[in-house]
N, C-alpha and C positions, 0 to 999 in steps of 0.2 A: 446969491448965497442959497437961495432954496434949491436951485439947480444942482450946486455941488452936494446938498444932503442927500437929494434924491438919487443922484449917481452913487453916492457912498452907499446908501442904503441897498441899492441894487446890486452891488458889488458883494456886500455883507450877505444879501440872501442867496446869490449864486454859490457864495463860499459855503453857506450853511446847507445849501441843497447837495453840493458835493460831498461835504462832510457826512451828511444824512445817508447819502447812497453808498459811500465808503463804509459807513457803520453798518448798514443793512447788508452790504456785500459780505463784510466781514463776518457778520452773525451767519449769513446763510452758509459761508465757507467753512466757520467754525462748527455749525450744526452738521453740515455734508462731511466733515472730516471725522466727527464725532461718530455719526452713523456709520460711515464707512469702516472706521475702527472696530465699531461694534460688530458690523458684519463679517470682517475679515478675522479679527484677532480675539474676540471676545469667547471665552469657553461655552461651547453650545451641545457638546456630546460627552454623556456620562460624567456631568457636572457633579462634583462631589461623591462620585460613584467609583465601583471597581471596573476595571476595563471590561469590556464584553465582544464576542464575536458577532460580525454581521455577515449572514450568509444571503448570497445574491445568486439565485438560480440561473441556469442556463436560459436565454431568450426572455429573462426579467425585464420590465420597462420601469421608468423613472417612478412610476405610481406605486409599483410594487417594492421598490427600494424604500420609498418614503413611508408605506405601510409598515414595512417590516422595522424601521427605525422607531416609528411611534409604537408599534405593538410591543418590542421588547424594551420600551422605556430607555432608548438610548439618545435620542434627540430632545433637547430642551426647548428650542423654540424653532417653529418651522419656516416662517415668512422669510426670514434672513437666509436661510439655506436654500430655499426656493428661488428667491432673488440672486445670489451668487451662482448657483448651478446654471442659471439661464445666462449670466454673463459668461461664464467659462466653458460653455458648451458642454456641460457634463450630461444633461438629459437625453442627447444624443448619442453618448458615448459610454452606454453602461455596459460593463465588463464584470462577467459572474465571477464568483469565487467566496472565498472565506477570508475576511478582513479583521483585523485586530483593531478595534476602536479603542484607543487609549482613554484614561480617565482625563477629564476637562479638555479633550480636543477641540480645536476651533473649526469653523466653516472651512476657512483656506486650506489647511493640512488635511482634513477629512475629504475634501472634493479632489483634491490633489491625489490624495492615496487611492481612492475609488476609481480615479478616472486612469490613473496610471496601471490598474490591474495588478498591483503589488500584493499578491495574497500572503496569508501567513499559512505555510504548509501543515499538513496534517500528519502526524506521526502514525503509520499503520505497520504493526508487527505481522510478518508473514513466517508463520512457524506452526508446528503441529497441524497440519493440513494434508488430508488425504486425497481428496478429488477436485476437479475442476469445480464442481457444484459448491463444495466447501469453501474453496478460494473466493468463487464469484460473492458467496454471501459474505465473507470476512470483508472483503474489500469494499462492498456497497454498505456494510454496516457504518464505515468510517467517511466515504465520500458520497457526492451527489449521485453518481451513476448509477444505475439500476443493475441490479445483479443478472437479470435476463441479457440485458445489452452486454455486458462483460463474458457471458457463459456463450453467446452469440459470436464473438469477436473470437474467444478462446477455441471455437469450434469451427472457424471460417478458414479451411485448407487454402482456399485461393489467397487469402490475405497473407497466411502465415506461411506459404511456399515461398513469398519473397525473402523470408529469413531462414530458408531451410528446415522449416519447423513443421509440424502438423498438429492435428487436434489431440494426439496421443503425447507428443514430445514437448509442445509448448511448456507444459508446466515445469520442465527443467530449466528454464532460464529464472525460474523465481528461486533465487539462491535465499535460503533461510535467514533472515534478517529482519532489522526495523527501517523503514523507509520514509522520508519526508516527501509527501505526495501533495500536489495541490486538490483541493476539494473538487474542484469543476474539471479534472482531467478525463479526458475521453477514453475509451477501452483502447483504441488503436494506439493512441500516445503513451498508454500505460505499458502496453506490451513493448513497444521501442524503448521505453525507460528501463523496464526490466531486463531487456536484451543488452543495453548499455552496462547495467550492473552487472550482469552474467559475463560480459567480455572484460571488464575490469577484474572480476573475480578469476577468471582463467589465465592466469599469467603463464608467462612461457615456461616457468618451473614447473607449474601444476600440468601444464599440457605434454611436458616431457615424461612426467611421472604416470600420466594416463596412457600416453605411447608405449611405455616400457610394460605397462601391465595389460598391453593389447587392446585397449579401448581408446574410445574418444570421450570428449566431455559429457555428451548426452548419455553415452552408456555408463559412465562413471555415476552420474547421477541417478540413473536407473538402479544400477547395483546398488548404491548407497542406499535408495529408498527401501531395497529388501534388507539390508543391513540393519538400517534404522527400526525397520518392522520387527526384526528379530530378537534384538536385545538392548536393553535400556544401559547397559554397561559400557562405558567408553572405553575401558581397559581390554573388553572382549571384542569390541568391532573389528580391529585389525585381523584378528585371528578368524572371525566368522567370514569376513571379505575373503580371507585366504582360502577357505573351503570353496567358496563359490567359484573363485578364479581356478582353482584345480580342477573343479568340475568342468568348467568353459574349455580349459585348455584340453581335457580329456574328452572332449565333446559326449559329455553326459548330460542328462537332464538335470537342471537345477533343483527340482523338487523342494520349492522353498513354500512353506505354508503359506506365508502372508500373502502369496500371489494368488491363491486359491480364496481366500477371503475376499480380496479385492476383485476376483473374477464372479464372486457371487454377489457383491457388494453388501456383504453382511460382517460387519466387523465386531460384532459381539459374540460371535462364535469363539468358545475356548479350547475345543477339541476339533481338530480336523479328521474327520472319519473317512472311511473308504468310500463311502457314497459321494461326497464332496469332490474326491479326485477325479470323477467322470465328467465333472463340468467341462463343457466344449466351449473354452475361450482362449484366444490367443496369449491371456495373461495366466493362464494355468499351465505352471511350469512342471507339472506333473505329466502333460501331454504333449506340451511342444519344446523342443530344444531351445536352447539359447536364452537370451534376455527377453522379458516381455517388451511389447512394442512402445511402452512408456514407463514412467516413474508411478509406484503405487502409492506415493505420498511425496511431500516436499522434506527430504531429509535434511538433519541438522549438518551444520558444517563439521562438526566432529565425525559424522558417518562418512562426510565425503573425503576428509583428510584420512580417514581409516581405509577406504579403498584406494588412495593413492599412495598409503604407505601399508599396504597389505602385509601381513604377517607370512613369510613363506615357509612351509611346513609340509606335511605328508597326510594331514587330515582331510577325509572327503565326507565325514559325516559328523553331526553334533544333535543332541537333544537336550532338553531341559533336564536340570538336575532334581531328582524326586524330592529334595529337602525344600523346593519352592522359593529358594534364594534369590532367582534370576539368574542364576550362574548355569553354565551349559557344561556337559560332558563332551569331549571331542575324541573322537576315534578314527582310526585309519582303515580298519576293515568293516564290511557290512556285517558281518556276524558279532562283532564287538558293539556294533551300533544297535543291532537287534536286542541284545543282552540289557544294555543301557534303556533302551526305549520301553522295554517291557515293564523295567522298574518305575518308569514314570507312568506309564499307563495304569499300573497296579495302584499307584498312589493317588490318581485322578478316581479311579473307580472306587476306592475306598472313601474318598471324600464326596463321591455322589457327583462329580462334576462329567456328566454324560455327553454335553454337547456345548 
């Protein structure tokens, strides 16, 4: 009888041990599951805050990413992010860029976003720009790339020659518009992107119009940049374009005042004087026939369209109206032009605008 009770007791002990182990393992599993859930799915970024952008520079390491998250108060708890970043091999797969970290994002989604390199583009408006220096500065204000690096690429004839461009004509591929660009884009990739955008702009119809005007796309942009600099009135632009096309067809000097300003790199000049006209520069259309070697600004699309749809007329001259309305007086003969121009000069003298 005693042996039976002893055997029964041992069985009960084993049963209790198994039950205890099962309970222990269950607790461990539950604890691990809870922790895993916390690590993966609990909000850990911008908790109860508005979305923010995280900027990861080129060649940044994981420590810099973590510092940026901490400094900008984007991350709530670092240890879980560190743990999961290790498991997902993110520490060795840092990709630069500008990332939108949404409100209440969890570790899993954030690491997937950063590891994928799925940046949020930056909207960059390219317009009202005169020189490559201005362009490089404008772009560098919005993106990570240094303006000197951009300018170096825009002046690299060896690189640009691959696309039938040079340091003077490269600005012609920057069609005035707003573009979504990656914050970490490299200058070479930027040029290629703008070339793609330019190719899209130059449809078969536009190319045919350029050909009919005796121009190609680059020359259209160059002439449009002069038209842009001559008048702010869209209604006048096709007529101004027609004047210059008449001069080109007659093999005359363009004699465009804005090209002299560009040659002097002095855009504050209000009056072009005879002394300015002696400037020795291929951009000075008072000295050299034909179009200048490159655009003197990035023209608006309205100016480009004005050249493509230039007004056919017999005008060879124009000058600003002395009422200073922004309108111009157009004439067919030089003598008519001299008379009109004298009235404008007299008005400027009376206003004591001497230069």
